[in-house]
BAVEX-878423 format. One record per residue: residue number from 1; x, y, z of N, C-alpha, C in turn; residue in three letters. Coordinates in steps of 0.001 Angstrom, whole numbers, plus 500000, padded with zeros to 6 digits. Example, Ala and Ser with C-alpha at 12.3 -4.5 7.8 and 13.67 -1.06 7.14 Angstrom:
2
+-----+--------+--------+--------+--------+--------+--------+--------+--------+--------+------+
: seq :   n_px :   n_py :   n_pz :  ca_px :  ca_py :  ca_pz :   c_px :   c_py :   c_pz : type :
+-----+--------+--------+--------+--------+--------+--------+--------+--------+--------+------+
:   1 : 513190 : 494310 : 507800 : 512300 : 495500 : 507800 : 513200 : 496700 : 507800 :  Ala :
:   2 : 512850 : 497750 : 507080 : 513670 : 498940 : 507140 : 512900 : 500030 : 507870 :  Ser :
+-----+--------+--------+--------+--------+--------+--------+--------+--------+--------+------+
This chain:
212
+-----+--------+--------+--------+--------+--------+--------+--------+--------+--------+------+
: seq :   n_px :   n_py :   n_pz :  ca_px :  ca_py :  ca_pz :   c_px :   c_py :   c_pz : type :
+-----+--------+--------+--------+--------+--------+--------+--------+--------+--------+------+
:   1 : 417657 : 752530 : 165633 : 417731 : 753131 : 164302 : 418062 : 754606 : 164446 :  Met :
:   2 : 419110 : 755062 : 163812 : 419550 : 756443 : 163934 : 419153 : 757238 : 162688 :  Glu :
:   3 : 418117 : 758052 : 162816 : 417711 : 758949 : 161742 : 416909 : 760085 : 162358 :  Thr :
:   4 : 417066 : 761278 : 161825 : 416286 : 762422 : 162295 : 415049 : 762626 : 161432 :  Ser :
:   5 : 414855 : 761758 : 160426 : 413707 : 761889 : 159535 : 412406 : 761578 : 160261 :  Asn :
:   6 : 411337 : 762200 : 159809 : 410012 : 761918 : 160347 : 409400 : 760772 : 159551 :  Ile :
:   7 : 408910 : 759780 : 160264 : 408350 : 758570 : 159647 : 406884 : 758453 : 160025 :  Ile :
:   8 : 406029 : 758331 : 159028 : 404595 : 758126 : 159240 : 404229 : 756759 : 158681 :  Ile :
:   9 : 403570 : 755947 : 159479 : 403121 : 754647 : 158982 : 401599 : 754587 : 159056 :  Thr :
:  10 : 401001 : 753998 : 158032 : 399542 : 753923 : 157946 : 399121 : 752476 : 157712 :  Val :
:  11 : 398536 : 751871 : 158731 : 397888 : 750578 : 158568 : 396445 : 750844 : 158158 :  Gly :
:  12 : 395779 : 749877 : 157547 : 394425 : 750164 : 157075 : 393627 : 748904 : 156847 :  Arg :
:  13 : 392317 : 749027 : 157121 : 391384 : 747993 : 156705 : 391195 : 748092 : 155203 :  Gln :
:  14 : 390921 : 746973 : 154573 : 390692 : 746987 : 153137 : 389422 : 747784 : 152842 :  Leu :
:  15 : 389538 : 748740 : 151922 : 388388 : 749554 : 151556 : 388152 : 750751 : 152457 :  Gly :
:  16 : 389052 : 751006 : 153390 : 388881 : 752118 : 154336 : 389330 : 753452 : 153763 :  Ser :
:  17 : 390022 : 753426 : 152625 : 390580 : 754653 : 152072 : 391938 : 754986 : 152650 :  Gly :
:  18 : 392546 : 754040 : 153347 : 393832 : 754289 : 154005 : 394938 : 754686 : 153044 :  Gly :
:  19 : 394975 : 754052 : 151883 : 396021 : 754389 : 150916 : 395829 : 755800 : 150378 :  Lys :
:  20 : 394579 : 756181 : 150078 : 394310 : 757529 : 149593 : 394666 : 758570 : 150648 :  Glu :
:  21 : 394349 : 758261 : 151903 : 394669 : 759167 : 152999 : 396181 : 759323 : 153130 :  Ile :
:  22 : 396907 : 758212 : 153035 : 398368 : 758257 : 153112 : 398936 : 759102 : 151973 :  Ala :
:  23 : 398353 : 758969 : 150781 : 398816 : 759735 : 149628 : 398593 : 761228 : 149834 :  Ser :
:  24 : 397420 : 761599 : 150350 : 397138 : 763010 : 150626 : 398071 : 763556 : 151704 :  Leu :
:  25 : 398334 : 762736 : 152706 : 399268 : 763136 : 153772 : 400653 : 763419 : 153199 :  Leu :
:  26 : 401116 : 762500 : 152367 : 402448 : 762655 : 151784 : 402516 : 763921 : 150928 :  Ala :
:  27 : 401462 : 764186 : 150154 : 401427 : 765387 : 149332 : 401436 : 766637 : 150193 :  Gln :
:  28 : 400637 : 766643 : 151249 : 400518 : 767803 : 152132 : 401837 : 768095 : 152848 :  His :
:  29 : 402501 : 767048 : 153290 : 403731 : 767216 : 154061 : 404975 : 767325 : 153183 :  Leu :
:  30 : 404839 : 766936 : 151916 : 406000 : 766923 : 151035 : 406928 : 765753 : 151308 :  Gly :
:  31 : 406358 : 764639 : 151803 : 407131 : 763445 : 152118 : 407027 : 762439 : 150979 :  Tyr :
:  32 : 407962 : 761517 : 150930 : 407878 : 760416 : 149981 : 406906 : 759374 : 150522 :  Lys :
:  33 : 406125 : 758788 : 149626 : 405187 : 757739 : 150032 : 405619 : 756409 : 149446 :  Met :
:  34 : 405537 : 755375 : 150265 : 405892 : 754028 : 149825 : 404741 : 753074 : 150113 :  Tyr :
:  35 : 404290 : 752427 : 149051 : 403274 : 751381 : 149170 : 403765 : 750201 : 148354 :  Asp :
:  36 : 403232 : 750015 : 147153 : 403721 : 748951 : 146278 : 405155 : 749170 : 145860 :  Gly :
:  37 : 405614 : 750439 : 145920 : 406995 : 750750 : 145538 : 408001 : 749996 : 146387 :  Glu :
:  38 : 407589 : 749626 : 147610 : 408500 : 748889 : 148494 : 408894 : 747546 : 147899 :  Leu :
:  39 : 407982 : 746952 : 147125 : 408276 : 745660 : 146523 : 409374 : 745810 : 145488 :  Leu :
:  40 : 409301 : 746895 : 144724 : 410324 : 747157 : 143726 : 411666 : 747441 : 144387 :  Asn :
:  41 : 411638 : 748212 : 145479 : 412877 : 748511 : 146200 : 413498 : 747238 : 146764 :  Leu :
:  42 : 412656 : 746396 : 147362 : 413160 : 745150 : 147942 : 413753 : 744260 : 146864 :  Ala :
:  43 : 413112 : 744224 : 145709 : 413628 : 743411 : 144603 : 414987 : 743917 : 144148 :  Ala :
:  44 : 415122 : 745239 : 144028 : 416394 : 745814 : 143601 : 417492 : 745551 : 144622 :  Lys :
:  45 : 417165 : 745708 : 145914 : 418163 : 745522 : 146960 : 418624 : 744071 : 147051 :  Glu :
:  46 : 417703 : 743140 : 146840 : 418027 : 741719 : 147003 : 418536 : 741076 : 145719 :  Ser :
:  47 : 418222 : 741700 : 144577 : 418584 : 741102 : 143304 : 417591 : 740047 : 142855 :  Gly :
:  48 : 416451 : 739951 : 143564 : 415434 : 738966 : 143225 : 414364 : 739585 : 142339 :  Leu :
:  49 : 413553 : 738738 : 141750 : 412469 : 739185 : 140880 : 411362 : 739812 : 141718 :  Cys :
:  50 : 410828 : 740942 : 141250 : 409757 : 741622 : 141980 : 408526 : 740730 : 142122 :  Glu :
:  51 : 408336 : 739815 : 141190 : 407175 : 738922 : 141238 : 407157 : 738094 : 142521 :  Arg :
:  52 : 408333 : 737765 : 143038 : 408398 : 737023 : 144298 : 407742 : 737807 : 145426 :  Leu :
:  53 : 408043 : 739098 : 145485 : 407497 : 739936 : 146543 : 406017 : 740208 : 146328 :  Phe :
:  54 : 405606 : 740374 : 145080 : 404197 : 740617 : 144779 : 403337 : 739436 : 145199 :  Glu :
:  55 : 403815 : 738224 : 144935 : 403022 : 737022 : 145234 : 402916 : 736765 : 146730 :  Arg :
:  56 : 403826 : 737350 : 147518 : 403813 : 737114 : 148961 : 403588 : 738402 : 149749 :  Asn :
:  57 : 403061 : 739434 : 149051 : 402860 : 740729 : 149679 : 401819 : 740645 : 150787 :  Asp :
:  58 : 402226 : 740999 : 152016 : 401363 : 740988 : 153187 : 400638 : 739647 : 153353 :  Glu :
:  59 : 401377 : 738573 : 153108 : 400859 : 737231 : 153295 : 401497 : 736627 : 154530 :  Gln :
:  60 : 400718 : 735919 : 155310 : 401240 : 735261 : 156499 : 402300 : 734253 : 156113 :  Lys :
:  61 : 403390 : 734236 : 156890 : 404488 : 733324 : 156591 : 404696 : 732362 : 157744 :  Ala :
:  62 : 405289 : 731243 : 157447 : 405688 : 730278 : 158455 : 407167 : 729995 : 158255 :  Phe :
:  63 : 407943 : 730139 : 159317 : 409397 : 730117 : 159189 : 409932 : 728824 : 158597 :  Ser :
:  64 : 409177 : 727738 : 158674 : 409675 : 726474 : 158149 : 409109 : 726151 : 156770 :  Lys :
:  65 : 408300 : 727071 : 156243 : 407736 : 726801 : 154916 : 408600 : 727434 : 153850 :  Ser :
:  66 : 408701 : 726755 : 152723 : 409505 : 727245 : 151608 : 408706 : 727152 : 150332 :  Phe :
:  67 : 409103 : 727930 : 149356 : 408466 : 727851 : 148051 : 409557 : 727918 : 147012 :  Phe :
:  68 : 409316 : 727311 : 145874 : 410329 : 727212 : 144820 : 409901 : 728010 : 143598 :  Arg :
:  69 : 410878 : 728646 : 142958 : 410634 : 729356 : 141714 : 411759 : 729036 : 140752 :  Tyr :
:  70 : 411434 : 728863 : 139500 : 412456 : 728660 : 138482 : 412922 : 730015 : 137985 :  Asn :
:  71 : 413866 : 730595 : 138717 : 414376 : 731922 : 138417 : 415883 : 731881 : 138302 :  Leu :
:  72 : 416461 : 732885 : 137641 : 417925 : 732954 : 137596 : 418490 : 733021 : 139002 :  Pro :
:  73 : 419572 : 732312 : 139234 : 420191 : 732324 : 140550 : 421033 : 733577 : 140716 :  Leu :
:  74 : 421205 : 734010 : 141960 : 421926 : 735245 : 142221 : 423128 : 734973 : 143104 :  Ile :
:  75 : 424034 : 735933 : 143162 : 425274 : 735775 : 143908 : 425060 : 735525 : 145382 :  Gly :
:  76 : 425906 : 734700 : 145959 : 425833 : 734406 : 147383 : 427179 : 733914 : 147866 :  Gly :
:  77 : 427201 : 733292 : 148995 : 428453 : 732844 : 149605 : 429221 : 731900 : 148694 :  Glu :
:  78 : 428505 : 731058 : 147971 : 429158 : 730085 : 147085 : 428902 : 730431 : 145618 :  His :
:  79 : 428674 : 731727 : 145356 : 428470 : 732142 : 143978 : 427022 : 732158 : 143565 :  Gly :
:  80 : 426129 : 731534 : 144352 : 424702 : 731569 : 144026 : 423902 : 731153 : 145249 :  Met :
:  81 : 422634 : 731640 : 145298 : 421695 : 731155 : 146293 : 420988 : 729949 : 145713 :  Phe :
:  82 : 420573 : 729031 : 146569 : 419716 : 727963 : 146096 : 418398 : 728592 : 145669 :  Gln :
:  83 : 417746 : 728018 : 144688 : 416507 : 728572 : 144177 : 415340 : 728162 : 145081 :  Asn :
:  84 : 415527 : 728398 : 146351 : 414535 : 728026 : 147357 : 414578 : 729085 : 148446 :  Glu :
:  85 : 413488 : 729809 : 148628 : 413469 : 730936 : 149548 : 412301 : 730816 : 150507 :  Leu :
:  86 : 412528 : 731129 : 151769 : 411427 : 731168 : 152720 : 410771 : 732530 : 152658 :  Ser :
:  87 : 409522 : 732617 : 153068 : 408830 : 733894 : 153125 : 409510 : 734812 : 154135 :  Gln :
:  88 : 410100 : 734231 : 155173 : 410835 : 735043 : 156140 : 411999 : 735761 : 155482 :  Asp :
:  89 : 412635 : 735116 : 154510 : 413744 : 735751 : 153802 : 413251 : 736944 : 153002 :  Thr :
:  90 : 412111 : 736806 : 152339 : 411547 : 737922 : 151596 : 411153 : 739058 : 152537 :  Leu :
:  91 : 410634 : 738712 : 153706 : 410281 : 739746 : 154682 : 411531 : 740493 : 155133 :  Phe :
:  92 : 412626 : 739770 : 155295 : 413882 : 740394 : 155701 : 414360 : 741379 : 154634 :  Lys :
:  93 : 414313 : 740968 : 153370 : 414724 : 741871 : 152288 : 413831 : 743113 : 152248 :  Phe :
:  94 : 412531 : 742915 : 152404 : 411606 : 744039 : 152370 : 411846 : 744968 : 153551 :  Gln :
:  95 : 412137 : 744392 : 154717 : 412423 : 745201 : 155906 : 413657 : 746064 : 155696 :  Ser :
:  96 : 414665 : 745486 : 155079 : 415890 : 746247 : 154814 : 415625 : 747399 : 153857 :  Glu :
:  97 : 414746 : 747172 : 152876 : 414387 : 748235 : 151937 : 413625 : 749351 : 152648 :  Ala :
:  98 : 412748 : 748994 : 153585 : 411988 : 749985 : 154352 : 412928 : 750831 : 155209 :  Ile :
:  99 : 413867 : 750187 : 155872 : 414822 : 750909 : 156716 : 415671 : 751859 : 155886 :  Ile :
: 100 : 416121 : 751397 : 154740 : 416952 : 752231 : 153869 : 416176 : 753453 : 153394 :  Lys :
: 101 : 414913 : 753266 : 153028 : 414090 : 754390 : 152577 : 413862 : 755384 : 153708 :  Ala :
: 102 : 413635 : 754874 : 154919 : 413392 : 755747 : 156069 : 414631 : 756553 : 156440 :  Ala :
: 103 : 415792 : 755983 : 156229 : 417037 : 756684 : 156538 : 417360 : 757765 : 155510 :  Glu :
: 104 : 416748 : 757652 : 154332 : 417071 : 758579 : 153247 : 416243 : 759857 : 153277 :  Ala :
: 105 : 415003 : 759790 : 153801 : 414130 : 760961 : 153701 : 412940 : 760802 : 154642 :  Asp :
: 106 : 412187 : 761898 : 154836 : 410903 : 761814 : 155521 : 409972 : 760963 : 154669 :  Asn :
: 107 : 409230 : 760061 : 155295 : 408452 : 759090 : 154518 : 407084 : 758821 : 155122 :  Cys :
: 108 : 406163 : 758425 : 154243 : 404889 : 757847 : 154645 : 404862 : 756428 : 154098 :  Val :
: 109 : 404721 : 755447 : 154984 : 404675 : 754036 : 154585 : 403262 : 753499 : 154767 :  Phe :
: 110 : 402811 : 752707 : 153809 : 401497 : 752075 : 153884 : 401678 : 750589 : 154166 :  Val :
: 111 : 401178 : 750133 : 155323 : 401185 : 748713 : 155661 : 402555 : 748088 : 155758 :  Gly :
: 112 : 402594 : 746779 : 155528 : 403817 : 745974 : 155469 : 404658 : 746032 : 156744 :  Arg :
: 113 : 403967 : 746177 : 157893 : 404620 : 746147 : 159208 : 405660 : 747244 : 159390 :  Cys :
: 114 : 405551 : 748324 : 158630 : 406558 : 749387 : 158716 : 406627 : 749983 : 160111 :  Ala :
: 115 : 405477 : 750066 : 160800 : 405486 : 750623 : 162157 : 406359 : 749791 : 163088 :  Asp :
: 116 : 406343 : 748474 : 162892 : 407159 : 747591 : 163731 : 408620 : 747604 : 163287 :  Tyr :
: 117 : 408834 : 747534 : 161992 : 410195 : 747510 : 161456 : 410962 : 748768 : 161853 :  Ile :
: 118 : 410263 : 749913 : 161891 : 410897 : 751202 : 162190 : 410619 : 751667 : 163618 :  Leu :
: 119 : 410255 : 750738 : 164493 : 409833 : 751090 : 165857 : 410887 : 751846 : 166660 :  Arg :
: 120 : 412164 : 751694 : 166299 : 413221 : 752362 : 167055 : 413557 : 753747 : 166505 :  Asp :
: 121 : 412887 : 754148 : 165433 : 413116 : 755494 : 164891 : 412612 : 756510 : 165915 :  Ala :
: 122 : 413380 : 757544 : 166211 : 412985 : 758503 : 167256 : 411799 : 759379 : 166892 :  Pro :
: 123 : 411514 : 759554 : 165589 : 410432 : 760442 : 165161 : 409479 : 759680 : 164248 :  Arg :
: 124 : 408657 : 758845 : 164868 : 407727 : 758010 : 164115 : 406338 : 758119 : 164718 :  Ile :
: 125 : 405329 : 758153 : 163850 : 403928 : 758107 : 164271 : 403249 : 757009 : 163477 :  Ile :
: 126 : 402485 : 756187 : 164164 : 401772 : 755099 : 163487 : 400261 : 755319 : 163587 :  Ser :
: 127 : 399600 : 755231 : 162448 : 398148 : 755374 : 162373 : 397527 : 754079 : 161873 :  Phe :
: 128 : 396248 : 753884 : 162227 : 395476 : 752795 : 161636 : 394138 : 753363 : 161216 :  Phe :
: 129 : 393764 : 753123 : 159953 : 392537 : 753685 : 159383 : 391476 : 752600 : 159236 :  Val :
: 130 : 390323 : 752854 : 159807 : 389162 : 751981 : 159654 : 388076 : 752764 : 158907 :  Thr :
: 131 : 386957 : 752121 : 158638 : 385801 : 752799 : 158039 : 384582 : 751914 : 158269 :  Ala :
: 132 : 383400 : 752509 : 158153 : 382176 : 751733 : 158281 : 382108 : 750700 : 157156 :  Asn :
: 133 : 381616 : 749525 : 157488 : 381611 : 748422 : 156527 : 380863 : 748779 : 155248 :  Leu :
: 134 : 379746 : 749487 : 155364 : 378971 : 749828 : 154171 : 379805 : 750639 : 153182 :  Glu :
: 135 : 380578 : 751599 : 153693 : 381418 : 752412 : 152815 : 382553 : 751582 : 152217 :  Glu :
: 136 : 383110 : 750699 : 152999 : 384192 : 749851 : 152508 : 383684 : 748964 : 151370 :  Arg :
: 137 : 382500 : 748411 : 151535 : 381919 : 747564 : 150495 : 381710 : 748363 : 149210 :  Ile :
: 138 : 381198 : 749577 : 149347 : 380955 : 750405 : 148162 : 382267 : 750724 : 147439 :  Gln :
: 139 : 383324 : 751015 : 148183 : 384620 : 751313 : 147557 : 385159 : 750102 : 146798 :  Arg :
: 140 : 385059 : 748941 : 147412 : 385577 : 747733 : 146775 : 384734 : 747372 : 145553 :  Val :
: 141 : 383419 : 747540 : 145649 : 382549 : 747276 : 144501 : 382946 : 748153 : 143313 :  Met :
: 142 : 383218 : 749420 : 143599 : 383582 : 750346 : 142530 : 384966 : 750024 : 141968 :  Gln :
: 143 : 385895 : 749717 : 142863 : 387272 : 749447 : 142444 : 387380 : 748154 : 141658 :  Arg :
: 144 : 386695 : 747119 : 142132 : 386808 : 745793 : 141531 : 385714 : 745508 : 140506 :  Gln :
: 145 : 384757 : 746424 : 140376 : 383639 : 746222 : 139450 : 382940 : 744895 : 139738 :  Gln :
: 146 : 382530 : 744739 : 141003 : 381897 : 743486 : 141425 : 380641 : 743799 : 142230 :  Cys :
: 147 : 379882 : 742749 : 142559 : 378664 : 742959 : 143333 : 378974 : 742987 : 144829 :  Asp :
: 148 : 377942 : 743244 : 145618 : 378115 : 743409 : 147067 : 378636 : 742137 : 147733 :  Glu :
: 149 : 378121 : 741000 : 147302 : 378548 : 739734 : 147896 : 380036 : 739491 : 147671 :  Lys :
: 150 : 380475 : 739718 : 146440 : 381891 : 739529 : 146119 : 382759 : 740529 : 146869 :  Lys :
: 151 : 382323 : 741781 : 146946 : 383086 : 742810 : 147654 : 383231 : 742469 : 149137 :  Ala :
: 152 : 382166 : 741960 : 149737 : 382206 : 741579 : 151152 : 383213 : 740460 : 151374 :  Thr :
: 153 : 383244 : 739500 : 150458 : 384197 : 738388 : 150563 : 385630 : 738887 : 150403 :  Ala :
: 154 : 385851 : 739808 : 149466 : 387182 : 740365 : 149252 : 387668 : 741083 : 150512 :  Ile :
: 155 : 386775 : 741845 : 151145 : 387123 : 742573 : 152366 : 387481 : 741604 : 153490 :  Ile :
: 156 : 386648 : 740596 : 153660 : 386892 : 739611 : 154734 : 388226 : 738902 : 154529 :  His :
: 157 : 388473 : 738446 : 153315 : 389717 : 737724 : 153028 : 390932 : 738642 : 153129 :  Glu :
: 158 : 390786 : 739878 : 152648 : 391897 : 740819 : 152691 : 392275 : 741208 : 154104 :  Gly :
: 159 : 391274 : 741492 : 154929 : 391549 : 741853 : 156318 : 392162 : 740675 : 157080 :  Asp :
: 160 : 391656 : 739494 : 156804 : 392173 : 738301 : 157467 : 393644 : 738081 : 157111 :  Glu :
: 161 : 393985 : 738284 : 155829 : 395357 : 738117 : 155359 : 396286 : 739152 : 155992 :  Arg :
: 162 : 395851 : 740400 : 156001 : 396679 : 741461 : 156574 : 396884 : 741259 : 158078 :  Arg :
: 163 : 395824 : 740844 : 158771 : 395920 : 740620 : 160215 : 396902 : 739496 : 160529 :  Ala :
: 164 : 396799 : 738392 : 159785 : 397681 : 737253 : 160028 : 399136 : 737640 : 159779 :  Ala :
: 165 : 399376 : 738382 : 158707 : 400730 : 738835 : 158358 : 401287 : 739740 : 159456 :  Tyr :
: 166 : 400507 : 740738 : 159851 : 400957 : 741705 : 160855 : 401204 : 741029 : 162200 :  Tyr :
: 167 : 400230 : 740235 : 162646 : 400364 : 739584 : 163952 : 401562 : 738644 : 163988 :  Asp :
: 168 : 401780 : 737928 : 162883 : 402863 : 736951 : 162824 : 404220 : 737616 : 162989 :  Phe :
: 169 : 404436 : 738725 : 162277 : 405761 : 739347 : 162259 : 406001 : 740353 : 163387 :  Tyr :
: 170 : 404930 : 740906 : 163970 : 405127 : 741954 : 164978 : 404899 : 741482 : 166404 :  Thr :
: 171 : 404126 : 740422 : 166575 : 403776 : 739991 : 167925 : 402720 : 740901 : 168534 :  Gly :
: 172 : 402173 : 741832 : 167722 : 401106 : 742716 : 168180 : 399805 : 742303 : 167497 :  Lys :
: 173 : 398758 : 743081 : 167697 : 397460 : 742744 : 167115 : 397052 : 743789 : 166097 :  Thr :
: 174 : 396865 : 743366 : 164866 : 396500 : 744253 : 163761 : 395174 : 744939 : 164048 :  Trp :
: 175 : 395163 : 746253 : 163910 : 393922 : 747005 : 164041 : 393521 : 747369 : 165450 :  Gly :
: 176 : 394224 : 746884 : 166472 : 393885 : 747200 : 167853 : 394598 : 748471 : 168296 :  His :
: 177 : 393902 : 749287 : 169081 : 394410 : 750596 : 169464 : 395781 : 750585 : 170104 :  Gly :
: 178 : 396076 : 749560 : 170914 : 397359 : 749555 : 171621 : 398538 : 749288 : 170689 :  Phe :
: 179 : 398263 : 748917 : 169440 : 399341 : 748654 : 168486 : 399779 : 749908 : 167732 :  Ser :
: 180 : 399042 : 751028 : 167888 : 399302 : 752233 : 167103 : 399222 : 753474 : 167982 :  Tyr :
: 181 : 399703 : 754588 : 167451 : 399574 : 755855 : 168173 : 398162 : 756402 : 168081 :  Asp :
: 182 : 397494 : 756149 : 166945 : 396139 : 756658 : 166763 : 395394 : 755810 : 165747 :  Leu :
: 183 : 394165 : 755411 : 166095 : 393276 : 754732 : 165161 : 392129 : 755692 : 164833 :  Cys :
: 184 : 391711 : 755730 : 163564 : 390694 : 756685 : 163162 : 389754 : 756076 : 162137 :  Ile :
: 185 : 388461 : 756415 : 162261 : 387433 : 755957 : 161342 : 387255 : 757011 : 160258 :  Asn :
: 186 : 387633 : 756685 : 159035 : 387582 : 757660 : 157944 : 386160 : 758008 : 157531 :  Ser :
: 187 : 385176 : 757230 : 157972 : 383787 : 757525 : 157628 : 383297 : 758788 : 158328 :  Ser :
: 188 : 383932 : 759169 : 159421 : 383471 : 760319 : 160199 : 383792 : 761635 : 159495 :  Ile :
: 189 : 385032 : 761798 : 159057 : 385465 : 763048 : 158437 : 385606 : 762954 : 156920 :  Leu :
: 190 : 385522 : 761753 : 156378 : 385766 : 761564 : 154958 : 387256 : 761440 : 154682 :  Gly :
: 191 : 387604 : 761094 : 153448 : 388999 : 760846 : 153089 : 389852 : 762104 : 153281 :  Ile :
: 192 : 389439 : 763201 : 152673 : 390229 : 764437 : 152773 : 390231 : 764971 : 154205 :  Lys :
: 193 : 389062 : 764946 : 154852 : 388985 : 765435 : 156222 : 389871 : 764642 : 157158 :  Gly :
: 194 : 389926 : 763331 : 156952 : 390787 : 762478 : 157783 : 392248 : 762799 : 157535 :  Thr :
: 195 : 392613 : 762973 : 156262 : 393999 : 763321 : 155935 : 394381 : 764667 : 156544 :  Ala :
: 196 : 393480 : 765633 : 156488 : 393751 : 766954 : 157080 : 393934 : 766840 : 158591 :  Asp :
: 197 : 393079 : 766054 : 159227 : 393159 : 765873 : 160681 : 394487 : 765229 : 161075 :  Phe :
: 198 : 394868 : 764189 : 160348 : 396133 : 763510 : 160656 : 397324 : 764426 : 160386 :  Leu :
: 199 : 397229 : 765242 : 159347 : 398295 : 766193 : 159069 : 398479 : 767176 : 160212 :  Gly :
: 200 : 397370 : 767670 : 160769 : 397437 : 768572 : 161920 : 398006 : 767863 : 163146 :  Gln :
: 201 : 397615 : 766607 : 163310 : 398119 : 765799 : 164425 : 399644 : 765678 : 164344 :  Phe :
: 202 : 400128 : 765370 : 163159 : 401567 : 765210 : 162947 : 402308 : 766520 : 163209 :  Ile :
: 203 : 401795 : 767605 : 162645 : 402455 : 768896 : 162797 : 402467 : 769344 : 164254 :  Glu :
: 204 : 401366 : 769099 : 164973 : 401299 : 769461 : 166387 : 402285 : 768651 : 167207 :  Thr :
: 205 : 402340 : 767349 : 166945 : 403243 : 766483 : 167705 : 404696 : 766909 : 167529 :  Lys :
: 206 : 405118 : 767128 : 166311 : 406533 : 767396 : 166092 : 406908 : 768848 : 166356 :  Phe :
: 207 : 405959 : 769768 : 166258 : 406272 : 771138 : 166650 : 406406 : 771208 : 168171 :  Ser :
: 208 : 405649 : 770405 : 168879 : 405773 : 770342 : 170340 : 407114 : 769755 : 170731 :  Lys :
: 209 : 407530 : 768689 : 170025 : 408820 : 768069 : 170311 : 409960 : 769062 : 170085 :  Gln :
: 210 : 409841 : 769842 : 169002 : 410905 : 770801 : 168681 : 410987 : 771894 : 169726 :  Cys :
: 211 : 409843 : 772184 : 170377 : 409829 : 773237 : 171383 : 410267 : 772782 : 172748 :  Gly :
: 212 : 410384 : 771473 : 172928 : 410799 : 770952 : 174232 : 412309 : 771071 : 174434 :  Glu :
+-----+--------+--------+--------+--------+--------+--------+--------+--------+--------+------+
């Protein structure tokens, strides 16, 4: 991948504050941030309905599985695609949208295997954000307006889904240190403190590169 843009990717446990940290990072650095916006970009690039991407967002796929939707057909080799798409096809469209965004500007990407998709970019840093389970449960309870039992189930199911999706498409292990440049527990420094620390990490890394 040929781009001089700086690319930051943030993987995260559910309820870890990873999205908030990514947002603060993007604001601090003046970079564009992509999270759910990637689904809209992928839909525009492919000509497909955004609902397709939303329903399969960070969901584990199997290359031989297909799903059907009663949607308007779009242009293809024979004037239209069959109204039958594999999840791998949606992943391909989303990957193309991620690459296009990375080529256009400095970016912060949240999840969706962006670290793997953009692995050949010369100026990329990948982070993974964790947090203590008690704090994650409290965040989910507040966000979802649910009790502790429900929040714990949401966290377990969400992490399991993200791990299966990441492992399937990257061949790496979601959340493990060797899959990223840096893993950090946001419970130690807090959301803002973690974002500040990562911002300093990024600035130090690339100022060193520029001086070499």
